[in-house]
ZAVEXLUM-527316 format. One record per residue (C-alpha): residue number from 1; x, y, z. Coordinates in Angstrom, 3 decimals. Layout:
% ZAVEXLUM-527316
+-----+----------+----------+----------+
|  nr |       xx |       yy |       zz |
+-----+----------+----------+----------+
| NUM |        X |        Y |        Z |
...
+-----+----------+----------+----------+
***
This chain:
% ZAVEXLUM-527316
+-----+----------+----------+----------+
|  nr |       xx |       yy |       zz |
+-----+----------+----------+----------+
|   1 |    6.111 |  -27.919 |   68.410 |
|   2 |    3.878 |  -29.974 |   70.665 |
|   3 |    0.916 |  -31.941 |   69.310 |
|   4 |   -2.424 |  -30.145 |   69.651 |
|   5 |   -5.138 |  -32.585 |   68.552 |
|   6 |   -5.564 |  -36.369 |   68.485 |
|   7 |   -8.161 |  -37.993 |   66.252 |
|   8 |   -9.429 |  -41.427 |   67.281 |
|   9 |  -11.596 |  -43.213 |   64.718 |
|  10 |  -13.214 |  -46.564 |   65.576 |
|  11 |  -14.944 |  -48.576 |   62.832 |
|  12 |  -17.064 |  -51.682 |   63.232 |
|  13 |  -19.056 |  -53.401 |   60.448 |
|  14 |  -22.164 |  -53.705 |   62.651 |
|  15 |  -22.565 |  -50.026 |   63.555 |
|  16 |  -21.524 |  -46.668 |   62.266 |
|  17 |  -18.016 |  -45.728 |   63.338 |
|  18 |  -17.230 |  -43.052 |   65.872 |
|  19 |  -14.670 |  -40.299 |   65.412 |
|  20 |  -13.372 |  -38.388 |   68.441 |
|  21 |  -11.347 |  -35.182 |   68.252 |
|  22 |   -9.367 |  -34.898 |   71.475 |
|  23 |   -7.790 |  -31.482 |   72.160 |
|  24 |   -4.376 |  -32.303 |   73.611 |
|  25 |   -3.585 |  -28.687 |   74.431 |
|  26 |   -6.094 |  -28.927 |   77.295 |
|  27 |   -3.842 |  -31.529 |   78.915 |
|  28 |   -1.160 |  -28.885 |   79.344 |
|  29 |   -3.198 |  -27.093 |   82.055 |
|  30 |   -2.852 |  -29.930 |   84.613 |
|  31 |    0.754 |  -30.493 |   83.546 |
|  32 |    1.589 |  -26.863 |   84.271 |
|  33 |   -0.144 |  -27.074 |   87.655 |
|  34 |    1.725 |  -30.266 |   88.533 |
|  35 |    5.060 |  -29.093 |   87.091 |
|  36 |    6.787 |  -28.513 |   90.469 |
|  37 |    6.005 |  -32.088 |   91.509 |
|  38 |    7.000 |  -33.447 |   88.094 |
|  39 |   10.277 |  -31.523 |   88.255 |
|  40 |   11.092 |  -32.978 |   91.693 |
|  41 |   10.395 |  -36.515 |   90.452 |
|  42 |   12.569 |  -35.988 |   87.370 |
|  43 |   15.389 |  -34.585 |   89.506 |
|  44 |   15.181 |  -37.495 |   91.953 |
|  45 |   15.209 |  -40.055 |   89.150 |
|  46 |   18.104 |  -38.323 |   87.393 |
|  47 |   20.147 |  -38.223 |   90.590 |
|  48 |   19.360 |  -41.885 |   91.335 |
|  49 |   20.499 |  -42.887 |   87.833 |
|  50 |   23.440 |  -40.463 |   87.884 |
|  51 |   22.223 |  -38.573 |   84.809 |
|  52 |   22.138 |  -34.888 |   83.999 |
|  53 |   18.614 |  -33.632 |   84.943 |
|  54 |   18.575 |  -31.104 |   82.087 |
|  55 |   19.369 |  -33.874 |   79.604 |
|  56 |   16.481 |  -35.950 |   80.988 |
|  57 |   14.074 |  -33.015 |   80.564 |
|  58 |   15.339 |  -32.426 |   77.000 |
|  59 |   14.872 |  -36.094 |   76.073 |
|  60 |   11.305 |  -36.048 |   77.451 |
|  61 |   10.499 |  -32.819 |   75.598 |
|  62 |   11.900 |  -34.239 |   72.344 |
|  63 |    9.711 |  -37.333 |   72.747 |
|  64 |    6.573 |  -35.224 |   73.298 |
|  65 |    7.354 |  -33.017 |   70.294 |
|  66 |    8.121 |  -36.091 |   68.176 |
|  67 |    4.563 |  -37.381 |   68.593 |
|  68 |    3.281 |  -34.929 |   65.983 |
|  69 |    2.436 |  -36.773 |   62.772 |
|  70 |    1.980 |  -40.157 |   64.460 |
|  71 |   -0.466 |  -42.386 |   62.593 |
|  72 |   -1.413 |  -45.715 |   64.225 |
|  73 |   -3.764 |  -48.139 |   62.479 |
|  74 |   -4.934 |  -51.370 |   64.121 |
|  75 |   -7.216 |  -53.911 |   62.434 |
|  76 |   -8.573 |  -57.117 |   63.947 |
|  77 |  -11.233 |  -59.178 |   62.175 |
|  78 |  -13.411 |  -56.414 |   60.663 |
|  79 |  -12.844 |  -53.868 |   63.417 |
|  80 |  -10.492 |  -50.944 |   62.841 |
|  81 |   -9.004 |  -48.275 |   65.073 |
|  82 |   -7.129 |  -45.276 |   63.727 |
|  83 |   -5.231 |  -42.816 |   65.956 |
|  84 |   -3.714 |  -39.703 |   64.379 |
|  85 |   -1.882 |  -37.016 |   66.302 |
|  86 |   -1.820 |  -33.606 |   64.634 |
+-----+----------+----------+----------+
***
């Protein structure tokens, strides 16, 4: 299953943190519209590298689906950034 929402939370000791909910499912609309072009690029790259195009598409799809549950935390000095993909 593809990820649907990303939560970005930025904290700073000098001001109140900001939390953004980014709906990732809205990104699928441009991807669907650009899919013929994306498919041609994937096919060209697969042929240039002598790989099976269907395997390349499967690997990409597995990477996108594997993003679900990602939790990235970065802290520098007293600033913090948290990115969660649901």
